[in-house]
mmJSON file of the N, C-alpha and C atoms, coordinates in Angstrom:
{"data_MODEL":{"atom_site":{
"group_PDB":["ATOM","ATOM","ATOM","ATOM","ATOM","ATOM","ATOM","ATOM","ATOM","ATOM","ATOM","ATOM","ATOM","ATOM","ATOM","ATOM","ATOM","ATOM","ATOM","ATOM","ATOM","ATOM","ATOM","ATOM","ATOM","ATOM","ATOM","ATOM","ATOM","ATOM","ATOM","ATOM","ATOM","ATOM","ATOM","ATOM","ATOM","ATOM","ATOM","ATOM","ATOM","ATOM","ATOM","ATOM","ATOM","ATOM","ATOM","ATOM","ATOM","ATOM","ATOM","ATOM","ATOM","ATOM","ATOM","ATOM","ATOM","ATOM","ATOM","ATOM","ATOM","ATOM","ATOM","ATOM","ATOM","ATOM","ATOM","ATOM","ATOM","ATOM","ATOM","ATOM","ATOM","ATOM","ATOM","ATOM","ATOM","ATOM","ATOM","ATOM","ATOM","ATOM","ATOM","ATOM","ATOM","ATOM","ATOM","ATOM","ATOM","ATOM","ATOM","ATOM","ATOM","ATOM","ATOM","ATOM","ATOM","ATOM","ATOM","ATOM","ATOM","ATOM","ATOM","ATOM","ATOM","ATOM","ATOM","ATOM","ATOM","ATOM","ATOM","ATOM","ATOM","ATOM","ATOM","ATOM","ATOM","ATOM","ATOM","ATOM","ATOM","ATOM","ATOM","ATOM","ATOM","ATOM","ATOM","ATOM","ATOM","ATOM","ATOM","ATOM","ATOM","ATOM","ATOM","ATOM","ATOM","ATOM","ATOM","ATOM","ATOM","ATOM","ATOM","ATOM","ATOM","ATOM","ATOM","ATOM","ATOM","ATOM","ATOM","ATOM","ATOM","ATOM","ATOM","ATOM","ATOM","ATOM","ATOM","ATOM","ATOM","ATOM","ATOM","ATOM","ATOM","ATOM","ATOM","ATOM","ATOM","ATOM","ATOM","ATOM","ATOM","ATOM","ATOM","ATOM","ATOM","ATOM","ATOM","ATOM","ATOM","ATOM","ATOM","ATOM","ATOM","ATOM","ATOM","ATOM","ATOM","ATOM","ATOM","ATOM","ATOM","ATOM","ATOM","ATOM","ATOM","ATOM","ATOM","ATOM","ATOM","ATOM","ATOM","ATOM","ATOM","ATOM","ATOM","ATOM","ATOM","ATOM","ATOM","ATOM","ATOM","ATOM","ATOM","ATOM","ATOM","ATOM","ATOM","ATOM","ATOM","ATOM","ATOM","ATOM","ATOM"],
"id":[1,2,3,4,5,6,7,8,9,10,11,12,13,14,15,16,17,18,19,20,21,22,23,24,25,26,27,28,29,30,31,32,33,34,35,36,37,38,39,40,41,42,43,44,45,46,47,48,49,50,51,52,53,54,55,56,57,58,59,60,61,62,63,64,65,66,67,68,69,70,71,72,73,74,75,76,77,78,79,80,81,82,83,84,85,86,87,88,89,90,91,92,93,94,95,96,97,98,99,100,101,102,103,104,105,106,107,108,109,110,111,112,113,114,115,116,117,118,119,120,121,122,123,124,125,126,127,128,129,130,131,132,133,134,135,136,137,138,139,140,141,142,143,144,145,146,147,148,149,150,151,152,153,154,155,156,157,158,159,160,161,162,163,164,165,166,167,168,169,170,171,172,173,174,175,176,177,178,179,180,181,182,183,184,185,186,187,188,189,190,191,192,193,194,195,196,197,198,199,200,201,202,203,204,205,206,207,208,209,210,211,212,213,214,215,216,217,218,219,220,221,222,223,224,225],
"type_symbol":["N","C","C","N","C","C","N","C","C","N","C","C","N","C","C","N","C","C","N","C","C","N","C","C","N","C","C","N","C","C","N","C","C","N","C","C","N","C","C","N","C","C","N","C","C","N","C","C","N","C","C","N","C","C","N","C","C","N","C","C","N","C","C","N","C","C","N","C","C","N","C","C","N","C","C","N","C","C","N","C","C","N","C","C","N","C","C","N","C","C","N","C","C","N","C","C","N","C","C","N","C","C","N","C","C","N","C","C","N","C","C","N","C","C","N","C","C","N","C","C","N","C","C","N","C","C","N","C","C","N","C","C","N","C","C","N","C","C","N","C","C","N","C","C","N","C","C","N","C","C","N","C","C","N","C","C","N","C","C","N","C","C","N","C","C","N","C","C","N","C","C","N","C","C","N","C","C","N","C","C","N","C","C","N","C","C","N","C","C","N","C","C","N","C","C","N","C","C","N","C","C","N","C","C","N","C","C","N","C","C","N","C","C","N","C","C","N","C","C","N","C","C","N","C","C"],
"label_atom_id":["N","CA","C","N","CA","C","N","CA","C","N","CA","C","N","CA","C","N","CA","C","N","CA","C","N","CA","C","N","CA","C","N","CA","C","N","CA","C","N","CA","C","N","CA","C","N","CA","C","N","CA","C","N","CA","C","N","CA","C","N","CA","C","N","CA","C","N","CA","C","N","CA","C","N","CA","C","N","CA","C","N","CA","C","N","CA","C","N","CA","C","N","CA","C","N","CA","C","N","CA","C","N","CA","C","N","CA","C","N","CA","C","N","CA","C","N","CA","C","N","CA","C","N","CA","C","N","CA","C","N","CA","C","N","CA","C","N","CA","C","N","CA","C","N","CA","C","N","CA","C","N","CA","C","N","CA","C","N","CA","C","N","CA","C","N","CA","C","N","CA","C","N","CA","C","N","CA","C","N","CA","C","N","CA","C","N","CA","C","N","CA","C","N","CA","C","N","CA","C","N","CA","C","N","CA","C","N","CA","C","N","CA","C","N","CA","C","N","CA","C","N","CA","C","N","CA","C","N","CA","C","N","CA","C","N","CA","C","N","CA","C","N","CA","C","N","CA","C","N","CA","C","N","CA","C","N","CA","C","N","CA","C"],
"label_alt_id":[null,null,null,null,null,null,null,null,null,null,null,null,null,null,null,null,null,null,null,null,null,null,null,null,null,null,null,null,null,null,null,null,null,null,null,null,null,null,null,null,null,null,null,null,null,null,null,null,null,null,null,null,null,null,null,null,null,null,null,null,null,null,null,null,null,null,null,null,null,null,null,null,null,null,null,null,null,null,null,null,null,null,null,null,null,null,null,null,null,null,null,null,null,null,null,null,null,null,null,null,null,null,null,null,null,null,null,null,null,null,null,null,null,null,null,null,null,null,null,null,null,null,null,null,null,null,null,null,null,null,null,null,null,null,null,null,null,null,null,null,null,null,null,null,null,null,null,null,null,null,null,null,null,null,null,null,null,null,null,null,null,null,null,null,null,null,null,null,null,null,null,null,null,null,null,null,null,null,null,null,null,null,null,null,null,null,null,null,null,null,null,null,null,null,null,null,null,null,null,null,null,null,null,null,null,null,null,null,null,null,null,null,null,null,null,null,null,null,null,null,null,null,null,null,null],
"label_comp_id":["MET","MET","MET","ASN","ASN","ASN","MET","MET","MET","ILE","ILE","ILE","MET","MET","MET","ASP","ASP","ASP","ASN","ASN","ASN","GLY","GLY","GLY","LEU","LEU","LEU","LEU","LEU","LEU","ILE","ILE","ILE","GLU","GLU","GLU","VAL","VAL","VAL","ILE","ILE","ILE","TYR","TYR","TYR","LYS","LYS","LYS","LYS","LYS","LYS","LYS","LYS","LYS","LEU","LEU","LEU","TYR","TYR","TYR","GLN","GLN","GLN","TYR","TYR","TYR","LEU","LEU","LEU","GLU","GLU","GLU","PHE","PHE","PHE","ILE","ILE","ILE","ARG","ARG","ARG","LEU","LEU","LEU","ASP","ASP","ASP","ASN","ASN","ASN","ILE","ILE","ILE","CYS","CYS","CYS","GLN","GLN","GLN","LYS","LYS","LYS","THR","THR","THR","TYR","TYR","TYR","VAL","VAL","VAL","THR","THR","THR","CYS","CYS","CYS","LYS","LYS","LYS","ASN","ASN","ASN","ILE","ILE","ILE","VAL","VAL","VAL","THR","THR","THR","GLY","GLY","GLY","GLU","GLU","GLU","MET","MET","MET","TYR","TYR","TYR","THR","THR","THR","PHE","PHE","PHE","ASP","ASP","ASP","GLU","GLU","GLU","GLU","GLU","GLU","TYR","TYR","TYR","ILE","ILE","ILE","ASP","ASP","ASP","ASN","ASN","ASN","ILE","ILE","ILE","ILE","ILE","ILE","THR","THR","THR","ASN","ASN","ASN","ILE","ILE","ILE","GLN","GLN","GLN","PRO","PRO","PRO","LYS","LYS","LYS","PRO","PRO","PRO","ASP","ASP","ASP","GLU","GLU","GLU","GLU","GLU","GLU","GLU","GLU","GLU","ASN","ASN","ASN","PRO","PRO","PRO","VAL","VAL","VAL","ALA","ALA","ALA","ILE","ILE","ILE"],
"label_asym_id":["A","A","A","A","A","A","A","A","A","A","A","A","A","A","A","A","A","A","A","A","A","A","A","A","A","A","A","A","A","A","A","A","A","A","A","A","A","A","A","A","A","A","A","A","A","A","A","A","A","A","A","A","A","A","A","A","A","A","A","A","A","A","A","A","A","A","A","A","A","A","A","A","A","A","A","A","A","A","A","A","A","A","A","A","A","A","A","A","A","A","A","A","A","A","A","A","A","A","A","A","A","A","A","A","A","A","A","A","A","A","A","A","A","A","A","A","A","A","A","A","A","A","A","A","A","A","A","A","A","A","A","A","A","A","A","A","A","A","A","A","A","A","A","A","A","A","A","A","A","A","A","A","A","A","A","A","A","A","A","A","A","A","A","A","A","A","A","A","A","A","A","A","A","A","A","A","A","A","A","A","A","A","A","A","A","A","A","A","A","A","A","A","A","A","A","A","A","A","A","A","A","A","A","A","A","A","A","A","A","A","A","A","A","A","A","A","A","A","A","A","A","A","A","A","A"],
"label_entity_id":["1","1","1","1","1","1","1","1","1","1","1","1","1","1","1","1","1","1","1","1","1","1","1","1","1","1","1","1","1","1","1","1","1","1","1","1","1","1","1","1","1","1","1","1","1","1","1","1","1","1","1","1","1","1","1","1","1","1","1","1","1","1","1","1","1","1","1","1","1","1","1","1","1","1","1","1","1","1","1","1","1","1","1","1","1","1","1","1","1","1","1","1","1","1","1","1","1","1","1","1","1","1","1","1","1","1","1","1","1","1","1","1","1","1","1","1","1","1","1","1","1","1","1","1","1","1","1","1","1","1","1","1","1","1","1","1","1","1","1","1","1","1","1","1","1","1","1","1","1","1","1","1","1","1","1","1","1","1","1","1","1","1","1","1","1","1","1","1","1","1","1","1","1","1","1","1","1","1","1","1","1","1","1","1","1","1","1","1","1","1","1","1","1","1","1","1","1","1","1","1","1","1","1","1","1","1","1","1","1","1","1","1","1","1","1","1","1","1","1","1","1","1","1","1","1"],
"label_seq_id":[1,1,1,2,2,2,3,3,3,4,4,4,5,5,5,6,6,6,7,7,7,8,8,8,9,9,9,10,10,10,11,11,11,12,12,12,13,13,13,14,14,14,15,15,15,16,16,16,17,17,17,18,18,18,19,19,19,20,20,20,21,21,21,22,22,22,23,23,23,24,24,24,25,25,25,26,26,26,27,27,27,28,28,28,29,29,29,30,30,30,31,31,31,32,32,32,33,33,33,34,34,34,35,35,35,36,36,36,37,37,37,38,38,38,39,39,39,40,40,40,41,41,41,42,42,42,43,43,43,44,44,44,45,45,45,46,46,46,47,47,47,48,48,48,49,49,49,50,50,50,51,51,51,52,52,52,53,53,53,54,54,54,55,55,55,56,56,56,57,57,57,58,58,58,59,59,59,60,60,60,61,61,61,62,62,62,63,63,63,64,64,64,65,65,65,66,66,66,67,67,67,68,68,68,69,69,69,70,70,70,71,71,71,72,72,72,73,73,73,74,74,74,75,75,75],
"pdbx_PDB_ins_code":[null,null,null,null,null,null,null,null,null,null,null,null,null,null,null,null,null,null,null,null,null,null,null,null,null,null,null,null,null,null,null,null,null,null,null,null,null,null,null,null,null,null,null,null,null,null,null,null,null,null,null,null,null,null,null,null,null,null,null,null,null,null,null,null,null,null,null,null,null,null,null,null,null,null,null,null,null,null,null,null,null,null,null,null,null,null,null,null,null,null,null,null,null,null,null,null,null,null,null,null,null,null,null,null,null,null,null,null,null,null,null,null,null,null,null,null,null,null,null,null,null,null,null,null,null,null,null,null,null,null,null,null,null,null,null,null,null,null,null,null,null,null,null,null,null,null,null,null,null,null,null,null,null,null,null,null,null,null,null,null,null,null,null,null,null,null,null,null,null,null,null,null,null,null,null,null,null,null,null,null,null,null,null,null,null,null,null,null,null,null,null,null,null,null,null,null,null,null,null,null,null,null,null,null,null,null,null,null,null,null,null,null,null,null,null,null,null,null,null,null,null,null,null,null,null],
"Cartn_x":[159.38,159.044,158.316,157.524,156.686,157.624,157.958,159.395,158.469,157.056,156.339,155.77,155.42,154.371,153.509,152.436,151.162,150.71,151.803,151.361,152.384,152.884,153.637,154.553,155.228,156.328,157.641,158.445,159.963,161.012,161.496,162.517,163.804,164.948,166.3,167.047,167.668,167.709,169.552,169.924,171.63,171.325,172.072,172.395,173.798,174.511,175.75,176.913,176.055,176.72,176.649,176.038,175.904,174.146,174.1,173.085,172.492,171.686,170.429,169.275,169.115,168.069,167.217,166.35,164.913,164.322,163.937,163.087,161.864,161.292,160.356,159.75,159.004,158.729,158.137,158.712,157.775,157.132,158.013,157.23,158.227,158.126,157.965,158.21,159.213,159.347,159.704,159.286,160.282,159.874,161.595,162.129,162.896,162.634,163.621,164.102,162.665,162.893,163.894,164.103,164.845,163.598,163.635,163.557,163.782,163.464,163.874,163.061,163.526,162.975,162.94,162.281,162.43,162.214,162.648,162.499,162.968,162.418,163.27,163.654,164.45,165.017,164.155,163.373,162.742,163.323,164.593,165.424,166.182,166.431,166.999,166.288,165.253,164.574,164.858,166.303,166.385,166.394,166.277,165.259,166.593,166.402,166.934,166.167,167.119,166.762,167.675,166.974,168.052,167.55,168.807,168.13,168.269,167.041,166.533,168.043,168.434,169.622,170.747,170.778,172.379,171.5,170.193,169.933,169.649,170.989,171.252,169.969,169.251,168.655,167.496,166.328,165.143,164.843,165.038,164.392,163.172,162.151,160.892,161.065,161.123,160.46,159.698,158.551,156.911,157.08,156.532,156.531,154.666,154.192,152.296,152.583,151.499,151.409,150.196,150.415,149.218,148.515,146.921,145.397,145.748,144.837,145.383,144.558,143.254,142.37,143.018,143.995,144.402,145.953,145.795,146.832,147.657,148.937,150.074,150.409,150.482,151.612,150.429,148.851,148.216,147.473,147.468,147.089,145.71],
"Cartn_y":[-95.104,-94.15,-95.255,-94.691,-95.552,-95.758,-97.358,-97.08,-97.691,-97.611,-97.908,-96.73,-96.14,-94.911,-95.065,-94.201,-94.489,-95.576,-94.756,-95.312,-96.749,-97.145,-98.274,-98.083,-96.988,-96.979,-96.073,-96.948,-96.566,-96.512,-95.492,-95.842,-95.716,-95.893,-96.101,-94.947,-94.331,-93.397,-93.536,-93.866,-94.134,-92.662,-91.616,-90.382,-90.178,-90.072,-89.616,-90.695,-91.648,-93.171,-93.799,-92.862,-92.743,-93.029,-94.049,-94.326,-94.08,-93.193,-92.77,-93.725,-94.349,-95.253,-94.3,-95.183,-94.844,-93.261,-93.448,-92.236,-92.388,-91.399,-90.794,-89.86,-90.358,-89.42,-87.746,-86.727,-85.665,-85.003,-84.573,-83.97,-83.974,-83.757,-83.509,-82.217,-81.977,-79.938,-80.215,-78.99,-78.784,-77.076,-77.352,-75.432,-75.488,-74.219,-74.192,-75.741,-76.707,-77.7,-78.708,-78.65,-79.25,-80.036,-80.854,-82.36,-82.14,-82.392,-82.298,-83.392,-84.462,-85.308,-84.759,-84.059,-84.168,-85.478,-85.769,-86.867,-86.742,-87.249,-86.985,-88.323,-88.42,-89.601,-89.389,-91.073,-91.037,-91.409,-91.767,-92.161,-90.281,-90.123,-88.553,-87.53,-87.04,-86.45,-85.097,-85.428,-84.82,-84.704,-83.745,-82.982,-83.453,-83.997,-84.255,-83.594,-82.974,-82.767,-83.156,-83.957,-84.885,-84.239,-84.036,-83.768,-84.56,-84.844,-85.798,-86.782,-85.916,-86.06,-86.811,-86.712,-87.421,-88.548,-88.927,-90.216,-91.331,-92.31,-93.382,-94.609,-94.956,-95.078,-95.453,-95.545,-95.586,-96.974,-97.418,-98.682,-98.427,-99.056,-99.154,-99.889,-99.872,-101.325,-101.122,-101.83,-101.961,-102.79,-102.285,-102.817,-102.901,-103.762,-104.232,-103.344,-102.475,-102.117,-103.019,-103.304,-104.236,-103.31,-104.254,-103.819,-103.381,-102.142,-101.528,-102.564,-102.966,-104.151,-105.585,-105.67,-106.861,-106.761,-108.055,-107.857,-109.348,-108.554,-109.698,-110.885,-109.643,-111.32,-111.206,-111.337,-112.265,-113.287,-114.843,-116.145,-116.471],
"Cartn_z":[-228.365,-229.643,-230.603,-231.787,-232.522,-233.591,-234.353,-235.204,-236.431,-236.059,-237.814,-237.554,-239.018,-239.6,-239.669,-239.426,-239.858,-241.172,-242.079,-243.602,-243.573,-242.868,-242.518,-243.577,-244.006,-244.673,-244.713,-244.657,-244.165,-245.461,-245.57,-246.915,-246.741,-247.64,-247.379,-248.896,-248.527,-249.756,-249.869,-251.531,-251.426,-252.256,-251.765,-252.571,-252.527,-253.983,-253.992,-253.212,-253.246,-252.872,-251.475,-250.608,-249.265,-248.507,-248.416,-247.559,-246.229,-246.554,-245.172,-245.439,-243.78,-243.504,-242.868,-242.216,-241.541,-241.944,-243.023,-243.417,-243.751,-243.484,-244.017,-244.553,-245.912,-246.973,-246.625,-246.863,-246.174,-247.766,-248.835,-249.613,-251.326,-251.747,-253.479,-253.933,-254.367,-254.928,-256.046,-257.057,-258.245,-258.385,-258.154,-258.38,-259.527,-260.137,-261.655,-262.317,-262.663,-263.072,-262.585,-261.223,-260.655,-259.688,-259.869,-258.016,-257.22,-256.055,-254.59,-253.86,-252.733,-252.207,-250.485,-250.261,-248.442,-247.266,-247.086,-245.944,-244.563,-243.78,-241.722,-241.742,-240.673,-240.152,-238.99,-238.832,-237.626,-236.2,-236.451,-235.07,-234.855,-235.789,-234.75,-235.21,-235.952,-236.176,-237.293,-237.857,-239.242,-240.306,-240.949,-242.092,-243.049,-244.408,-245.388,-246.516,-247.544,-248.676,-249.543,-250.441,-251.672,-252.982,-253.731,-255.293,-256.356,-256.67,-257.656,-258.147,-258.998,-259.867,-259.464,-257.959,-257.216,-256.188,-256.658,-255.963,-256.817,-256.077,-256.91,-256.589,-255.761,-255.395,-254.081,-254.419,-253.092,-253.04,-251.648,-251.158,-250.204,-250.571,-249.655,-248.826,-247.817,-246.279,-245.905,-246.671,-245.793,-244.641,-243.643,-242.461,-241.955,-242.122,-241.521,-240.543,-240.331,-239.096,-238.398,-236.785,-236.498,-236.232,-236.109,-236.027,-234.419,-234.429,-233.265,-231.75,-232.873,-231.484,-231.577,-232.26,-232.204,-231.143,-230.226,-229.059,-229.941,-230.04,-230.972,-229.951,-228.777,-227.646,-227.001,-226.78,-225.981,-227.219,-226.511,-227.408,-227.051],
"occupancy":[1.0,1.0,1.0,1.0,1.0,1.0,1.0,1.0,1.0,1.0,1.0,1.0,1.0,1.0,1.0,1.0,1.0,1.0,1.0,1.0,1.0,1.0,1.0,1.0,1.0,1.0,1.0,1.0,1.0,1.0,1.0,1.0,1.0,1.0,1.0,1.0,1.0,1.0,1.0,1.0,1.0,1.0,1.0,1.0,1.0,1.0,1.0,1.0,1.0,1.0,1.0,1.0,1.0,1.0,1.0,1.0,1.0,1.0,1.0,1.0,1.0,1.0,1.0,1.0,1.0,1.0,1.0,1.0,1.0,1.0,1.0,1.0,1.0,1.0,1.0,1.0,1.0,1.0,1.0,1.0,1.0,1.0,1.0,1.0,1.0,1.0,1.0,1.0,1.0,1.0,1.0,1.0,1.0,1.0,1.0,1.0,1.0,1.0,1.0,1.0,1.0,1.0,1.0,1.0,1.0,1.0,1.0,1.0,1.0,1.0,1.0,1.0,1.0,1.0,1.0,1.0,1.0,1.0,1.0,1.0,1.0,1.0,1.0,1.0,1.0,1.0,1.0,1.0,1.0,1.0,1.0,1.0,1.0,1.0,1.0,1.0,1.0,1.0,1.0,1.0,1.0,1.0,1.0,1.0,1.0,1.0,1.0,1.0,1.0,1.0,1.0,1.0,1.0,1.0,1.0,1.0,1.0,1.0,1.0,1.0,1.0,1.0,1.0,1.0,1.0,1.0,1.0,1.0,1.0,1.0,1.0,1.0,1.0,1.0,1.0,1.0,1.0,1.0,1.0,1.0,1.0,1.0,1.0,1.0,1.0,1.0,1.0,1.0,1.0,1.0,1.0,1.0,1.0,1.0,1.0,1.0,1.0,1.0,1.0,1.0,1.0,1.0,1.0,1.0,1.0,1.0,1.0,1.0,1.0,1.0,1.0,1.0,1.0,1.0,1.0,1.0,1.0,1.0,1.0,1.0,1.0,1.0,1.0,1.0,1.0],
"B_iso_or_equiv":[0.0,0.0,0.0,0.0,0.0,0.0,0.0,0.0,0.0,0.0,0.0,0.0,0.0,0.0,0.0,0.0,0.0,0.0,0.0,0.0,0.0,0.0,0.0,0.0,0.0,0.0,0.0,0.0,0.0,0.0,0.0,0.0,0.0,0.0,0.0,0.0,0.0,0.0,0.0,0.0,0.0,0.0,0.0,0.0,0.0,0.0,0.0,0.0,0.0,0.0,0.0,0.0,0.0,0.0,0.0,0.0,0.0,0.0,0.0,0.0,0.0,0.0,0.0,0.0,0.0,0.0,0.0,0.0,0.0,0.0,0.0,0.0,0.0,0.0,0.0,0.0,0.0,0.0,0.0,0.0,0.0,0.0,0.0,0.0,0.0,0.0,0.0,0.0,0.0,0.0,0.0,0.0,0.0,0.0,0.0,0.0,0.0,0.0,0.0,0.0,0.0,0.0,0.0,0.0,0.0,0.0,0.0,0.0,0.0,0.0,0.0,0.0,0.0,0.0,0.0,0.0,0.0,0.0,0.0,0.0,0.0,0.0,0.0,0.0,0.0,0.0,0.0,0.0,0.0,0.0,0.0,0.0,0.0,0.0,0.0,0.0,0.0,0.0,0.0,0.0,0.0,0.0,0.0,0.0,0.0,0.0,0.0,0.0,0.0,0.0,0.0,0.0,0.0,0.0,0.0,0.0,0.0,0.0,0.0,0.0,0.0,0.0,0.0,0.0,0.0,0.0,0.0,0.0,0.0,0.0,0.0,0.0,0.0,0.0,0.0,0.0,0.0,0.0,0.0,0.0,0.0,0.0,0.0,0.0,0.0,0.0,0.0,0.0,0.0,0.0,0.0,0.0,0.0,0.0,0.0,0.0,0.0,0.0,0.0,0.0,0.0,0.0,0.0,0.0,0.0,0.0,0.0,0.0,0.0,0.0,0.0,0.0,0.0,0.0,0.0,0.0,0.0,0.0,0.0,0.0,0.0,0.0,0.0,0.0,0.0],
"pdbx_formal_charge":[null,null,null,null,null,null,null,null,null,null,null,null,null,null,null,null,null,null,null,null,null,null,null,null,null,null,null,null,null,null,null,null,null,null,null,null,null,null,null,null,null,null,null,null,null,null,null,null,null,null,null,null,null,null,null,null,null,null,null,null,null,null,null,null,null,null,null,null,null,null,null,null,null,null,null,null,null,null,null,null,null,null,null,null,null,null,null,null,null,null,null,null,null,null,null,null,null,null,null,null,null,null,null,null,null,null,null,null,null,null,null,null,null,null,null,null,null,null,null,null,null,null,null,null,null,null,null,null,null,null,null,null,null,null,null,null,null,null,null,null,null,null,null,null,null,null,null,null,null,null,null,null,null,null,null,null,null,null,null,null,null,null,null,null,null,null,null,null,null,null,null,null,null,null,null,null,null,null,null,null,null,null,null,null,null,null,null,null,null,null,null,null,null,null,null,null,null,null,null,null,null,null,null,null,null,null,null,null,null,null,null,null,null,null,null,null,null,null,null,null,null,null,null,null,null],
"auth_seq_id":[1,1,1,2,2,2,3,3,3,4,4,4,5,5,5,6,6,6,7,7,7,8,8,8,9,9,9,10,10,10,11,11,11,12,12,12,13,13,13,14,14,14,15,15,15,16,16,16,17,17,17,18,18,18,19,19,19,20,20,20,21,21,21,22,22,22,23,23,23,24,24,24,25,25,25,26,26,26,27,27,27,28,28,28,29,29,29,30,30,30,31,31,31,32,32,32,33,33,33,34,34,34,35,35,35,36,36,36,37,37,37,38,38,38,39,39,39,40,40,40,41,41,41,42,42,42,43,43,43,44,44,44,45,45,45,46,46,46,47,47,47,48,48,48,49,49,49,50,50,50,51,51,51,52,52,52,53,53,53,54,54,54,55,55,55,56,56,56,57,57,57,58,58,58,59,59,59,60,60,60,61,61,61,62,62,62,63,63,63,64,64,64,65,65,65,66,66,66,67,67,67,68,68,68,69,69,69,70,70,70,71,71,71,72,72,72,73,73,73,74,74,74,75,75,75],
"auth_comp_id":["MET","MET","MET","ASN","ASN","ASN","MET","MET","MET","ILE","ILE","ILE","MET","MET","MET","ASP","ASP","ASP","ASN","ASN","ASN","GLY","GLY","GLY","LEU","LEU","LEU","LEU","LEU","LEU","ILE","ILE","ILE","GLU","GLU","GLU","VAL","VAL","VAL","ILE","ILE","ILE","TYR","TYR","TYR","LYS","LYS","LYS","LYS","LYS","LYS","LYS","LYS","LYS","LEU","LEU","LEU","TYR","TYR","TYR","GLN","GLN","GLN","TYR","TYR","TYR","LEU","LEU","LEU","GLU","GLU","GLU","PHE","PHE","PHE","ILE","ILE","ILE","ARG","ARG","ARG","LEU","LEU","LEU","ASP","ASP","ASP","ASN","ASN","ASN","ILE","ILE","ILE","CYS","CYS","CYS","GLN","GLN","GLN","LYS","LYS","LYS","THR","THR","THR","TYR","TYR","TYR","VAL","VAL","VAL","THR","THR","THR","CYS","CYS","CYS","LYS","LYS","LYS","ASN","ASN","ASN","ILE","ILE","ILE","VAL","VAL","VAL","THR","THR","THR","GLY","GLY","GLY","GLU","GLU","GLU","MET","MET","MET","TYR","TYR","TYR","THR","THR","THR","PHE","PHE","PHE","ASP","ASP","ASP","GLU","GLU","GLU","GLU","GLU","GLU","TYR","TYR","TYR","ILE","ILE","ILE","ASP","ASP","ASP","ASN","ASN","ASN","ILE","ILE","ILE","ILE","ILE","ILE","THR","THR","THR","ASN","ASN","ASN","ILE","ILE","ILE","GLN","GLN","GLN","PRO","PRO","PRO","LYS","LYS","LYS","PRO","PRO","PRO","ASP","ASP","ASP","GLU","GLU","GLU","GLU","GLU","GLU","GLU","GLU","GLU","ASN","ASN","ASN","PRO","PRO","PRO","VAL","VAL","VAL","ALA","ALA","ALA","ILE","ILE","ILE"],
"auth_asym_id":["A","A","A","A","A","A","A","A","A","A","A","A","A","A","A","A","A","A","A","A","A","A","A","A","A","A","A","A","A","A","A","A","A","A","A","A","A","A","A","A","A","A","A","A","A","A","A","A","A","A","A","A","A","A","A","A","A","A","A","A","A","A","A","A","A","A","A","A","A","A","A","A","A","A","A","A","A","A","A","A","A","A","A","A","A","A","A","A","A","A","A","A","A","A","A","A","A","A","A","A","A","A","A","A","A","A","A","A","A","A","A","A","A","A","A","A","A","A","A","A","A","A","A","A","A","A","A","A","A","A","A","A","A","A","A","A","A","A","A","A","A","A","A","A","A","A","A","A","A","A","A","A","A","A","A","A","A","A","A","A","A","A","A","A","A","A","A","A","A","A","A","A","A","A","A","A","A","A","A","A","A","A","A","A","A","A","A","A","A","A","A","A","A","A","A","A","A","A","A","A","A","A","A","A","A","A","A","A","A","A","A","A","A","A","A","A","A","A","A","A","A","A","A","A","A"],
"auth_atom_id":["N","CA","C","N","CA","C","N","CA","C","N","CA","C","N","CA","C","N","CA","C","N","CA","C","N","CA","C","N","CA","C","N","CA","C","N","CA","C","N","CA","C","N","CA","C","N","CA","C","N","CA","C","N","CA","C","N","CA","C","N","CA","C","N","CA","C","N","CA","C","N","CA","C","N","CA","C","N","CA","C","N","CA","C","N","CA","C","N","CA","C","N","CA","C","N","CA","C","N","CA","C","N","CA","C","N","CA","C","N","CA","C","N","CA","C","N","CA","C","N","CA","C","N","CA","C","N","CA","C","N","CA","C","N","CA","C","N","CA","C","N","CA","C","N","CA","C","N","CA","C","N","CA","C","N","CA","C","N","CA","C","N","CA","C","N","CA","C","N","CA","C","N","CA","C","N","CA","C","N","CA","C","N","CA","C","N","CA","C","N","CA","C","N","CA","C","N","CA","C","N","CA","C","N","CA","C","N","CA","C","N","CA","C","N","CA","C","N","CA","C","N","CA","C","N","CA","C","N","CA","C","N","CA","C","N","CA","C","N","CA","C","N","CA","C","N","CA","C","N","CA","C","N","CA","C","N","CA","C","N","CA","C"],
"pdbx_PDB_model_num":[1,1,1,1,1,1,1,1,1,1,1,1,1,1,1,1,1,1,1,1,1,1,1,1,1,1,1,1,1,1,1,1,1,1,1,1,1,1,1,1,1,1,1,1,1,1,1,1,1,1,1,1,1,1,1,1,1,1,1,1,1,1,1,1,1,1,1,1,1,1,1,1,1,1,1,1,1,1,1,1,1,1,1,1,1,1,1,1,1,1,1,1,1,1,1,1,1,1,1,1,1,1,1,1,1,1,1,1,1,1,1,1,1,1,1,1,1,1,1,1,1,1,1,1,1,1,1,1,1,1,1,1,1,1,1,1,1,1,1,1,1,1,1,1,1,1,1,1,1,1,1,1,1,1,1,1,1,1,1,1,1,1,1,1,1,1,1,1,1,1,1,1,1,1,1,1,1,1,1,1,1,1,1,1,1,1,1,1,1,1,1,1,1,1,1,1,1,1,1,1,1,1,1,1,1,1,1,1,1,1,1,1,1,1,1,1,1,1,1,1,1,1,1,1,1]
}}}
């Protein structure tokens, strides 16, 4: 399983004082003057939709993706 996304960005969301980790941002929706953030857990495949009003914090974990041509093991 490739734990690093194509854009190299994973996020953590603290929602109603609960931590959600290993999330990939999917989309942002505005419905009836409310904003919803949809994310996918890359480990379990679960989808989460968070009401922006109850998001306490969003933490980005940037992980650089190695170049495909470069072999980081070989010296």
